[in-house]
PQR file of N, CA, C, O and H, with PARSE charges and radii, in Angstrom:
ATOM      1  N   MET A   1     -31.648  18.760  40.443 -0.4000 1.5000
ATOM      2  CA  MET A   1     -32.620  19.804  40.190 -0.0000 2.0000
ATOM      3  C   MET A   1     -33.996  19.408  40.716  0.5500 1.7000
ATOM      4  O   MET A   1     -34.814  20.280  41.006 -0.5500 1.4000
ATOM      5  N   SER A   2     -34.263  18.119  40.844 -0.4000 1.5000
ATOM      6  CA  SER A   2     -35.571  17.689  41.305 -0.0000 2.0000
ATOM      7  C   SER A   2     -35.800  18.066  42.766  0.5500 1.7000
ATOM      8  O   SER A   2     -36.941  18.283  43.174 -0.5500 1.4000
ATOM      9  H   SER A   2     -33.598  17.410  40.608  0.4000 1.0000
ATOM     10  N   PHE A   3     -34.728  18.147  43.561 -0.4000 1.5000
ATOM     11  CA  PHE A   3     -34.872  18.567  44.952 -0.0000 2.0000
ATOM     12  C   PHE A   3     -35.388  19.998  45.023  0.5500 1.7000
ATOM     13  O   PHE A   3     -36.278  20.300  45.817 -0.5500 1.4000
ATOM     14  H   PHE A   3     -33.801  17.971  43.230  0.4000 1.0000
ATOM     15  N   LEU A   4     -34.832  20.880  44.197 -0.4000 1.5000
ATOM     16  CA  LEU A   4     -35.291  22.264  44.171 -0.0000 2.0000
ATOM     17  C   LEU A   4     -36.709  22.366  43.631  0.5500 1.7000
ATOM     18  O   LEU A   4     -37.487  23.196  44.101 -0.5500 1.4000
ATOM     19  H   LEU A   4     -34.108  20.634  43.552  0.4000 1.0000
ATOM     20  N   ASN A   5     -37.053  21.551  42.671 -0.4000 1.5000
ATOM     21  CA  ASN A   5     -38.415  21.563  42.127 -0.0000 2.0000
ATOM     22  C   ASN A   5     -39.430  21.151  43.179  0.5500 1.7000
ATOM     23  O   ASN A   5     -40.557  21.646  43.169 -0.5500 1.4000
ATOM     24  H   ASN A   5     -36.421  20.877  42.289  0.4000 1.0000
ATOM     25  N   ASN A   6     -39.062  20.267  44.075 -0.4000 1.5000
ATOM     26  CA  ASN A   6     -39.976  19.861  45.136 -0.0000 2.0000
ATOM     27  C   ASN A   6     -40.182  20.967  46.154  0.5500 1.7000
ATOM     28  O   ASN A   6     -41.242  21.035  46.777 -0.5500 1.4000
ATOM     29  H   ASN A   6     -38.147  19.865  44.082  0.4000 1.0000
ATOM     30  N   LEU A   7     -39.199  21.832  46.339 -0.4000 1.5000
ATOM     31  CA  LEU A   7     -39.321  22.927  47.303 -0.0000 2.0000
ATOM     32  C   LEU A   7     -40.109  24.111  46.760  0.5500 1.7000
ATOM     33  O   LEU A   7     -40.700  24.873  47.525 -0.5500 1.4000
ATOM     34  H   LEU A   7     -38.338  21.776  45.833  0.4000 1.0000
ATOM     35  N   MET A   8     -40.118  24.265  45.442 -0.4000 1.5000
ATOM     36  CA  MET A   8     -40.760  25.404  44.816 -0.0000 2.0000
ATOM     37  C   MET A   8     -42.277  25.242  44.773  0.5500 1.7000
ATOM     38  O   MET A   8     -42.770  24.182  44.386 -0.5500 1.4000
ATOM     39  H   MET A   8     -39.638  23.646  44.820  0.4000 1.0000
ATOM     40  N   PRO A   9     -43.030  26.283  45.166 -0.5600 1.5000
ATOM     41  CA  PRO A   9     -44.491  26.205  45.042  0.2800 2.0000
ATOM     42  C   PRO A   9     -44.917  26.109  43.578  0.5500 1.7000
ATOM     43  O   PRO A   9     -44.181  26.515  42.678 -0.5500 1.4000
ATOM     44  N   ASN A  10     -46.103  25.573  43.353 -0.4000 1.5000
ATOM     45  CA  ASN A  10     -46.591  25.363  41.978 -0.0000 2.0000
ATOM     46  C   ASN A  10     -46.764  26.664  41.212  0.5500 1.7000
ATOM     47  O   ASN A  10     -46.470  26.714  40.017 -0.5500 1.4000
ATOM     48  H   ASN A  10     -46.701  25.244  44.083  0.4000 1.0000
ATOM     49  N   PHE A  11     -47.241  27.733  41.880 -0.4000 1.5000
ATOM     50  CA  PHE A  11     -47.448  28.984  41.154 -0.0000 2.0000
ATOM     51  C   PHE A  11     -46.122  29.576  40.693  0.5500 1.7000
ATOM     52  O   PHE A  11     -46.081  30.267  39.674 -0.5500 1.4000
ATOM     53  H   PHE A  11     -47.480  27.693  42.850  0.4000 1.0000
ATOM     54  N   VAL A  12     -45.038  29.321  41.422 -0.4000 1.5000
ATOM     55  CA  VAL A  12     -43.725  29.803  40.989 -0.0000 2.0000
ATOM     56  C   VAL A  12     -43.269  29.011  39.769  0.5500 1.7000
ATOM     57  O   VAL A  12     -42.745  29.587  38.816 -0.5500 1.4000
ATOM     58  H   VAL A  12     -45.072  28.760  42.249  0.4000 1.0000
ATOM     59  N   LYS A  13     -43.462  27.704  39.794 -0.4000 1.5000
ATOM     60  CA  LYS A  13     -43.092  26.868  38.649 -0.0000 2.0000
ATOM     61  C   LYS A  13     -43.855  27.289  37.398  0.5500 1.7000
ATOM     62  O   LYS A  13     -43.278  27.392  36.316 -0.5500 1.4000
ATOM     63  H   LYS A  13     -43.888  27.237  40.569  0.4000 1.0000
ATOM     64  N   GLU A  14     -45.167  27.532  37.554 -0.4000 1.5000
ATOM     65  CA  GLU A  14     -45.990  27.936  36.420 -0.0000 2.0000
ATOM     66  C   GLU A  14     -45.526  29.268  35.837  0.5500 1.7000
ATOM     67  O   GLU A  14     -45.474  29.437  34.619 -0.5500 1.4000
ATOM     68  H   GLU A  14     -45.635  27.448  38.434  0.4000 1.0000
ATOM     69  N   ASN A  15     -45.192  30.208  36.716 -0.4000 1.5000
ATOM     70  CA  ASN A  15     -44.765  31.524  36.240 -0.0000 2.0000
ATOM     71  C   ASN A  15     -43.385  31.469  35.601  0.5500 1.7000
ATOM     72  O   ASN A  15     -43.124  32.206  34.651 -0.5500 1.4000
ATOM     73  H   ASN A  15     -45.235  30.071  37.705  0.4000 1.0000
ATOM     74  N   ILE A  16     -42.507  30.626  36.090 -0.4000 1.5000
ATOM     75  CA  ILE A  16     -41.189  30.458  35.460 -0.0000 2.0000
ATOM     76  C   ILE A  16     -41.349  29.865  34.072  0.5500 1.7000
ATOM     77  O   ILE A  16     -40.700  30.312  33.126 -0.5500 1.4000
ATOM     78  H   ILE A  16     -42.719  30.027  36.862  0.4000 1.0000
ATOM     79  N   ASN A  17     -42.207  28.861  33.945 -0.4000 1.5000
ATOM     80  CA  ASN A  17     -42.454  28.268  32.628 -0.0000 2.0000
ATOM     81  C   ASN A  17     -43.085  29.283  31.673  0.5500 1.7000
ATOM     82  O   ASN A  17     -42.729  29.334  30.495 -0.5500 1.4000
ATOM     83  H   ASN A  17     -42.734  28.498  34.714  0.4000 1.0000
ATOM     84  N   TYR A  18     -44.021  30.090  32.180 -0.4000 1.5000
ATOM     85  CA  TYR A  18     -44.638  31.132  31.361 -0.0000 2.0000
ATOM     86  C   TYR A  18     -43.592  32.124  30.877  0.5500 1.7000
ATOM     87  O   TYR A  18     -43.613  32.539  29.718 -0.5500 1.4000
ATOM     88  H   TYR A  18     -44.310  30.049  33.137  0.4000 1.0000
ATOM     89  N   TYR A  19     -42.677  32.504  31.762 -0.4000 1.5000
ATOM     90  CA  TYR A  19     -41.605  33.433  31.397 -0.0000 2.0000
ATOM     91  C   TYR A  19     -40.702  32.831  30.325  0.5500 1.7000
ATOM     92  O   TYR A  19     -40.323  33.512  29.372 -0.5500 1.4000
ATOM     93  H   TYR A  19     -42.659  32.167  32.703  0.4000 1.0000
ATOM     94  N   LYS A  20     -40.362  31.563  30.482 -0.4000 1.5000
ATOM     95  CA  LYS A  20     -39.487  30.912  29.496 -0.0000 2.0000
ATOM     96  C   LYS A  20     -40.143  30.833  28.123  0.5500 1.7000
ATOM     97  O   LYS A  20     -39.465  30.969  27.105 -0.5500 1.4000
ATOM     98  H   LYS A  20     -40.670  31.009  31.256  0.4000 1.0000
ATOM     99  N   LYS A  21     -41.445  30.615  28.085 -0.4000 1.5000
ATOM    100  CA  LYS A  21     -42.147  30.484  26.806 -0.0000 2.0000
ATOM    101  C   LYS A  21     -42.441  31.832  26.155  0.5500 1.7000
ATOM    102  O   LYS A  21     -42.324  31.967  24.937 -0.5500 1.4000
ATOM    103  H   LYS A  21     -41.997  30.505  28.912  0.4000 1.0000
ATOM    104  N   ASN A  22     -42.820  32.827  26.952 -0.4000 1.5000
ATOM    105  CA  ASN A  22     -43.351  34.067  26.393 -0.0000 2.0000
ATOM    106  C   ASN A  22     -42.446  35.287  26.542  0.5500 1.7000
ATOM    107  O   ASN A  22     -42.662  36.288  25.859 -0.5500 1.4000
ATOM    108  H   ASN A  22     -42.915  32.716  27.941  0.4000 1.0000
ATOM    109  N   GLY A  23     -41.461  35.234  27.397 -0.4000 1.5000
ATOM    110  CA  GLY A  23     -40.554  36.361  27.539 -0.0000 2.0000
ATOM    111  C   GLY A  23     -40.952  37.323  28.649  0.5500 1.7000
ATOM    112  O   GLY A  23     -41.974  37.155  29.314 -0.5500 1.4000
ATOM    113  H   GLY A  23     -41.286  34.421  27.952  0.4000 1.0000
ATOM    114  N   PHE A  24     -40.109  38.337  28.826 -0.4000 1.5000
ATOM    115  CA  PHE A  24     -40.245  39.275  29.941 -0.0000 2.0000
ATOM    116  C   PHE A  24     -41.471  40.172  29.812  0.5500 1.7000
ATOM    117  O   PHE A  24     -42.214  40.351  30.776 -0.5500 1.4000
ATOM    118  H   PHE A  24     -39.279  38.473  28.286  0.4000 1.0000
ATOM    119  N   LYS A  25     -41.685  40.735  28.625 -0.4000 1.5000
ATOM    120  CA  LYS A  25     -42.776  41.701  28.451 -0.0000 2.0000
ATOM    121  C   LYS A  25     -44.145  41.078  28.714  0.5500 1.7000
ATOM    122  O   LYS A  25     -44.970  41.668  29.410 -0.5500 1.4000
ATOM    123  H   LYS A  25     -41.081  40.590  27.842  0.4000 1.0000
ATOM    124  N   LYS A  26     -44.388  39.904  28.168 -0.4000 1.5000
ATOM    125  CA  LYS A  26     -45.684  39.261  28.380 -0.0000 2.0000
ATOM    126  C   LYS A  26     -45.847  38.811  29.831  0.5500 1.7000
ATOM    127  O   LYS A  26     -46.957  38.814  30.363 -0.5500 1.4000
ATOM    128  H   LYS A  26     -43.717  39.424  27.602  0.4000 1.0000
ATOM    129  N   THR A  27     -44.758  38.430  30.459 -0.4000 1.5000
ATOM    130  CA  THR A  27     -44.840  38.026  31.865 -0.0000 2.0000
ATOM    131  C   THR A  27     -45.218  39.212  32.737  0.5500 1.7000
ATOM    132  O   THR A  27     -46.029  39.077  33.654 -0.5500 1.4000
ATOM    133  H   THR A  27     -43.856  38.427  30.026  0.4000 1.0000
ATOM    134  N   ILE A  28     -44.636  40.375  32.459 -0.4000 1.5000
ATOM    135  CA  ILE A  28     -44.977  41.577  33.224 -0.0000 2.0000
ATOM    136  C   ILE A  28     -46.430  41.968  32.962  0.5500 1.7000
ATOM    137  O   ILE A  28     -47.128  42.403  33.878 -0.5500 1.4000
ATOM    138  H   ILE A  28     -43.978  40.485  31.715  0.4000 1.0000
ATOM    139  N   LYS A  29     -46.892  41.815  31.711 -0.4000 1.5000
ATOM    140  CA  LYS A  29     -48.297  42.125  31.415 -0.0000 2.0000
ATOM    141  C   LYS A  29     -49.228  41.182  32.167  0.5500 1.7000
ATOM    142  O   LYS A  29     -50.282  41.599  32.648 -0.5500 1.4000
ATOM    143  H   LYS A  29     -46.325  41.461  30.967  0.4000 1.0000
ATOM    144  N   LYS A  30     -48.841  39.910  32.271 -0.4000 1.5000
ATOM    145  CA  LYS A  30     -49.686  38.930  32.952 -0.0000 2.0000
ATOM    146  C   LYS A  30     -49.674  39.129  34.465  0.5500 1.7000
ATOM    147  O   LYS A  30     -50.729  39.152  35.100 -0.5500 1.4000
ATOM    148  H   LYS A  30     -47.986  39.571  31.880  0.4000 1.0000
ATOM    149  N   LEU A  31     -48.488  39.272  35.039 -0.4000 1.5000
ATOM    150  CA  LEU A  31     -48.356  39.297  36.494 -0.0000 2.0000
ATOM    151  C   LEU A  31     -48.377  40.700  37.077  0.5500 1.7000
ATOM    152  O   LEU A  31     -48.618  40.868  38.273 -0.5500 1.4000
ATOM    153  H   LEU A  31     -47.631  39.253  34.524  0.4000 1.0000
ATOM    154  N   GLY A  32     -48.131  41.692  36.267 -0.4000 1.5000
ATOM    155  CA  GLY A  32     -48.137  43.066  36.746 -0.0000 2.0000
ATOM    156  C   GLY A  32     -46.793  43.478  37.325  0.5500 1.7000
ATOM    157  O   GLY A  32     -45.830  42.711  37.340 -0.5500 1.4000
ATOM    158  H   GLY A  32     -47.935  41.556  35.296  0.4000 1.0000
ATOM    159  N   TRP A  33     -46.763  44.714  37.799 -0.4000 1.5000
ATOM    160  CA  TRP A  33     -45.522  45.274  38.319 -0.0000 2.0000
ATOM    161  C   TRP A  33     -45.221  44.798  39.731  0.5500 1.7000
ATOM    162  O   TRP A  33     -44.193  45.165  40.302 -0.5500 1.4000
ATOM    163  H   TRP A  33     -47.545  45.338  37.787  0.4000 1.0000
ATOM    164  N   LYS A  34     -46.100  43.988  40.299 -0.4000 1.5000
ATOM    165  CA  LYS A  34     -45.831  43.423  41.627 -0.0000 2.0000
ATOM    166  C   LYS A  34     -44.580  42.565  41.602  0.5500 1.7000
ATOM    167  O   LYS A  34     -43.826  42.514  42.574 -0.5500 1.4000
ATOM    168  H   LYS A  34     -46.935  43.690  39.836  0.4000 1.0000
ATOM    169  N   VAL A  35     -44.369  41.894  40.483 -0.4000 1.5000
ATOM    170  CA  VAL A  35     -43.191  41.036  40.350 -0.0000 2.0000
ATOM    171  C   VAL A  35     -41.919  41.876  40.365  0.5500 1.7000
ATOM    172  O   VAL A  35     -40.943  41.521  41.026 -0.5500 1.4000
ATOM    173  H   VAL A  35     -44.982  41.935  39.694  0.4000 1.0000
ATOM    174  N   VAL A  36     -41.932  42.985  39.639 -0.4000 1.5000
ATOM    175  CA  VAL A  36     -40.766  43.865  39.608 -0.0000 2.0000
ATOM    176  C   VAL A  36     -40.511  44.428  41.000  0.5500 1.7000
ATOM    177  O   VAL A  36     -39.364  44.501  41.439 -0.5500 1.4000
ATOM    178  H   VAL A  36     -42.725  43.273  39.102  0.4000 1.0000
ATOM    179  N   LEU A  37     -41.560  44.820  41.686 -0.4000 1.5000
ATOM    180  CA  LEU A  37     -41.422  45.326  43.049 -0.0000 2.0000
ATOM    181  C   LEU A  37     -40.889  44.247  43.983  0.5500 1.7000
ATOM    182  O   LEU A  37     -40.035  44.526  44.824 -0.5500 1.4000
ATOM    183  H   LEU A  37     -42.492  44.760  41.329  0.4000 1.0000
ATOM    184  N   PHE A  38     -41.377  43.031  43.846 -0.4000 1.5000
ATOM    185  CA  PHE A  38     -40.905  41.933  44.669 -0.0000 2.0000
ATOM    186  C   PHE A  38     -39.423  41.665  44.443  0.5500 1.7000
ATOM    187  O   PHE A  38     -38.676  41.469  45.401 -0.5500 1.4000
ATOM    188  H   PHE A  38     -42.071  42.804  43.163  0.4000 1.0000
ATOM    189  N   ILE A  39     -38.996  41.653  43.194 -0.4000 1.5000
ATOM    190  CA  ILE A  39     -37.577  41.424  42.881 -0.0000 2.0000
ATOM    191  C   ILE A  39     -36.719  42.551  43.440  0.5500 1.7000
ATOM    192  O   ILE A  39     -35.654  42.297  44.002 -0.5500 1.4000
ATOM    193  H   ILE A  39     -39.603  41.812  42.415  0.4000 1.0000
ATOM    194  N   PHE A  40     -37.174  43.796  43.292 -0.4000 1.5000
ATOM    195  CA  PHE A  40     -36.442  44.936  43.828 -0.0000 2.0000
ATOM    196  C   PHE A  40     -36.303  44.841  45.339  0.5500 1.7000
ATOM    197  O   PHE A  40     -35.212  45.048  45.872 -0.5500 1.4000
ATOM    198  H   PHE A  40     -38.040  44.002  42.835  0.4000 1.0000
ATOM    199  N   LEU A  41     -37.388  44.532  46.035 -0.4000 1.5000
ATOM    200  CA  LEU A  41     -37.332  44.424  47.488 -0.0000 2.0000
ATOM    201  C   LEU A  41     -36.466  43.256  47.939  0.5500 1.7000
ATOM    202  O   LEU A  41     -35.747  43.357  48.933 -0.5500 1.4000
ATOM    203  H   LEU A  41     -38.273  44.364  45.602  0.4000 1.0000
ATOM    204  N   PHE A  42     -36.536  42.147  47.205 -0.4000 1.5000
ATOM    205  CA  PHE A  42     -35.701  40.998  47.543 -0.0000 2.0000
ATOM    206  C   PHE A  42     -34.226  41.374  47.516  0.5500 1.7000
ATOM    207  O   PHE A  42     -33.491  41.092  48.462 -0.5500 1.4000
ATOM    208  H   PHE A  42     -37.120  42.065  46.398  0.4000 1.0000
ATOM    209  N   TYR A  43     -33.794  42.012  46.429 -0.4000 1.5000
ATOM    210  CA  TYR A  43     -32.392  42.375  46.322 -0.0000 2.0000
ATOM    211  C   TYR A  43     -32.009  43.489  47.290  0.5500 1.7000
ATOM    212  O   TYR A  43     -30.877  43.518  47.773 -0.5500 1.4000
ATOM    213  H   TYR A  43     -34.391  42.241  45.660  0.4000 1.0000
ATOM    214  N   LEU A  44     -32.929  44.404  47.581 -0.4000 1.5000
ATOM    215  CA  LEU A  44     -32.661  45.453  48.552 -0.0000 2.0000
ATOM    216  C   LEU A  44     -32.409  44.862  49.932  0.5500 1.7000
ATOM    217  O   LEU A  44     -31.450  45.240  50.606 -0.5500 1.4000
ATOM    218  H   LEU A  44     -33.848  44.381  47.189  0.4000 1.0000
ATOM    219  N   ILE A  45     -33.259  43.945  50.349 -0.4000 1.5000
ATOM    220  CA  ILE A  45     -33.101  43.308  51.654 -0.0000 2.0000
ATOM    221  C   ILE A  45     -31.853  42.438  51.679  0.5500 1.7000
ATOM    222  O   ILE A  45     -31.093  42.476  52.647 -0.5500 1.4000
ATOM    223  H   ILE A  45     -34.037  43.639  49.801  0.4000 1.0000
ATOM    224  N   ARG A  46     -31.631  41.653  50.624 -0.4000 1.5000
ATOM    225  CA  ARG A  46     -30.467  40.767  50.569 -0.0000 2.0000
ATOM    226  C   ARG A  46     -29.164  41.560  50.623  0.5500 1.7000
ATOM    227  O   ARG A  46     -28.253  41.214  51.375 -0.5500 1.4000
ATOM    228  H   ARG A  46     -32.248  41.622  49.837  0.4000 1.0000
ATOM    229  N   ASP A  47     -29.079  42.613  49.836 -0.4000 1.5000
ATOM    230  CA  ASP A  47     -27.858  43.399  49.803 -0.0000 2.0000
ATOM    231  C   ASP A  47     -27.651  44.177  51.093  0.5500 1.7000
ATOM    232  O   ASP A  47     -26.513  44.379  51.517 -0.5500 1.4000
ATOM    233  H   ASP A  47     -29.820  42.894  49.226  0.4000 1.0000
ATOM    234  N   SER A  48     -28.730  44.615  51.718 -0.4000 1.5000
ATOM    235  CA  SER A  48     -28.599  45.305  53.001 -0.0000 2.0000
ATOM    236  C   SER A  48     -28.012  44.378  54.052  0.5500 1.7000
ATOM    237  O   SER A  48     -27.138  44.772  54.824 -0.5500 1.4000
ATOM    238  H   SER A  48     -29.654  44.451  51.373  0.4000 1.0000
ATOM    239  N   ILE A  49     -28.490  43.165  54.077 -0.4000 1.5000
ATOM    240  CA  ILE A  49     -27.963  42.193  55.033 -0.0000 2.0000
ATOM    241  C   ILE A  49     -26.516  41.867  54.700  0.5500 1.7000
ATOM    242  O   ILE A  49     -25.664  41.835  55.588 -0.5500 1.4000
ATOM    243  H   ILE A  49     -29.200  42.845  53.450  0.4000 1.0000
ATOM    244  N   LEU A  50     -26.239  41.626  53.435 -0.4000 1.5000
ATOM    245  CA  LEU A  50     -24.920  41.171  53.010 -0.0000 2.0000
ATOM    246  C   LEU A  50     -23.857  42.246  53.148  0.5500 1.7000
ATOM    247  O   LEU A  50     -22.745  41.950  53.584 -0.5500 1.4000
ATOM    248  H   LEU A  50     -26.932  41.652  52.714  0.4000 1.0000
ATOM    249  N   TYR A  51     -24.165  43.486  52.788 -0.4000 1.5000
ATOM    250  CA  TYR A  51     -23.150  44.524  52.719 -0.0000 2.0000
ATOM    251  C   TYR A  51     -23.199  45.534  53.854  0.5500 1.7000
ATOM    252  O   TYR A  51     -22.258  46.314  54.004 -0.5500 1.4000
ATOM    253  H   TYR A  51     -25.068  43.726  52.433  0.4000 1.0000
ATOM    254  N   ILE A  52     -24.248  45.552  54.652 -0.4000 1.5000
ATOM    255  CA  ILE A  52     -24.331  46.530  55.739 -0.0000 2.0000
ATOM    256  C   ILE A  52     -24.387  45.853  57.098  0.5500 1.7000
ATOM    257  O   ILE A  52     -23.561  46.141  57.964 -0.5500 1.4000
ATOM    258  H   ILE A  52     -25.012  44.918  54.530  0.4000 1.0000
ATOM    259  N   ILE A  53     -25.339  44.966  57.296 -0.4000 1.5000
ATOM    260  CA  ILE A  53     -25.569  44.397  58.630 -0.0000 2.0000
ATOM    261  C   ILE A  53     -24.465  43.437  59.039  0.5500 1.7000
ATOM    262  O   ILE A  53     -23.940  43.550  60.147 -0.5500 1.4000
ATOM    263  H   ILE A  53     -26.009  44.732  56.593  0.4000 1.0000
ATOM    264  N   ILE A  54     -24.101  42.502  58.187 -0.4000 1.5000
ATOM    265  CA  ILE A  54     -23.044  41.537  58.543 -0.0000 2.0000
ATOM    266  C   ILE A  54     -21.710  42.241  58.775  0.5500 1.7000
ATOM    267  O   ILE A  54     -21.066  41.962  59.787 -0.5500 1.4000
ATOM    268  H   ILE A  54     -24.528  42.410  57.288  0.4000 1.0000
ATOM    269  N   PRO A  55     -21.256  43.142  57.895 -0.5600 1.5000
ATOM    270  CA  PRO A  55     -19.989  43.835  58.199  0.2800 2.0000
ATOM    271  C   PRO A  55     -20.053  44.669  59.475  0.5500 1.7000
ATOM    272  O   PRO A  55     -19.052  44.797  60.180 -0.5500 1.4000
ATOM    273  N   TYR A  56     -21.217  45.237  59.778 -0.4000 1.5000
ATOM    274  CA  TYR A  56     -21.357  46.008  61.007 -0.0000 2.0000
ATOM    275  C   TYR A  56     -21.118  45.120  62.234  0.5500 1.7000
ATOM    276  O   TYR A  56     -20.374  45.501  63.137 -0.5500 1.4000
ATOM    277  H   TYR A  56     -22.030  45.134  59.206  0.4000 1.0000
ATOM    278  N   PHE A  57     -21.739  43.949  62.268 -0.4000 1.5000
ATOM    279  CA  PHE A  57     -21.562  43.071  63.413 -0.0000 2.0000
ATOM    280  C   PHE A  57     -20.148  42.494  63.487  0.5500 1.7000
ATOM    281  O   PHE A  57     -19.629  42.267  64.580 -0.5500 1.4000
ATOM    282  H   PHE A  57     -22.344  43.639  61.534  0.4000 1.0000
ATOM    283  N   VAL A  58     -19.527  42.258  62.337 -0.4000 1.5000
ATOM    284  CA  VAL A  58     -18.130  41.794  62.343 -0.0000 2.0000
ATOM    285  C   VAL A  58     -17.230  42.887  62.891  0.5500 1.7000
ATOM    286  O   VAL A  58     -16.359  42.613  63.717 -0.5500 1.4000
ATOM    287  H   VAL A  58     -19.949  42.443  61.450  0.4000 1.0000
ATOM    288  N   ALA A  59     -17.425  44.116  62.448 -0.4000 1.5000
ATOM    289  CA  ALA A  59     -16.631  45.234  62.943 -0.0000 2.0000
ATOM    290  C   ALA A  59     -16.886  45.473  64.428  0.5500 1.7000
ATOM    291  O   ALA A  59     -15.969  45.812  65.176 -0.5500 1.4000
ATOM    292  H   ALA A  59     -18.132  44.339  61.777  0.4000 1.0000
ATOM    293  N   LYS A  60     -18.113  45.297  64.841 -0.4000 1.5000
ATOM    294  CA  LYS A  60     -18.453  45.475  66.252 -0.0000 2.0000
ATOM    295  C   LYS A  60     -17.765  44.414  67.106  0.5500 1.7000
ATOM    296  O   LYS A  60     -17.355  44.694  68.233 -0.5500 1.4000
ATOM    297  H   LYS A  60     -18.858  45.022  64.234  0.4000 1.0000
ATOM    298  N   GLU A  61     -17.638  43.214  66.585 -0.4000 1.5000
ATOM    299  CA  GLU A  61     -16.973  42.116  67.303 -0.0000 2.0000
ATOM    300  C   GLU A  61     -15.489  42.419  67.497  0.5500 1.7000
ATOM    301  O   GLU A  61     -14.911  42.061  68.523 -0.5500 1.4000
ATOM    302  H   GLU A  61     -17.971  42.986  65.671  0.4000 1.0000
ATOM    303  N   PHE A  62     -14.872  43.076  66.519 -0.4000 1.5000
ATOM    304  CA  PHE A  62     -13.460  43.416  66.610 -0.0000 2.0000
ATOM    305  C   PHE A  62     -13.237  44.798  67.245  0.5500 1.7000
ATOM    306  O   PHE A  62     -12.118  45.311  67.239 -0.5500 1.4000
ATOM    307  H   PHE A  62     -15.341  43.367  65.685  0.4000 1.0000
ATOM    308  N   ASN A  63     -14.291  45.387  67.785 -0.4000 1.5000
ATOM    309  CA  ASN A  63     -14.249  46.690  68.461 -0.0000 2.0000
ATOM    310  C   ASN A  63     -13.707  47.809  67.563  0.5500 1.7000
ATOM    311  O   ASN A  63     -12.965  48.681  68.017 -0.5500 1.4000
ATOM    312  H   ASN A  63     -15.200  44.969  67.790  0.4000 1.0000
ATOM    313  N   ILE A  64     -14.083  47.767  66.310 -0.4000 1.5000
ATOM    314  CA  ILE A  64     -13.687  48.847  65.387 -0.0000 2.0000
ATOM    315  C   ILE A  64     -14.601  50.044  65.593  0.5500 1.7000
ATOM    316  O   ILE A  64     -14.165  51.187  65.458 -0.5500 1.4000
ATOM    317  H   ILE A  64     -14.685  47.059  65.942  0.4000 1.0000
ATOM    318  N   PHE A  65     -15.857  49.794  65.917 -0.4000 1.5000
ATOM    319  CA  PHE A  65     -16.796  50.899  66.153 -0.0000 2.0000
ATOM    320  C   PHE A  65     -16.951  51.131  67.629  0.5500 1.7000
ATOM    321  O   PHE A  65     -17.699  52.019  68.039 -0.5500 1.4000
ATOM    322  H   PHE A  65     -16.211  48.866  66.027  0.4000 1.0000
TER
END
């Protein structure tokens, strides 16, 4: 776990600790809805790559499209 801790920026570590101590509601009050938007965009981009773009290129390689 120490390897991952070295890669993580300090502000991320601080916010994770704040979340663990105070919970979701207080974290959202402190950090605002930017965090929720960031999480939504992260998963939107990740899932788009995972479920749309990669299968498209695999299908294109096998001449399905």
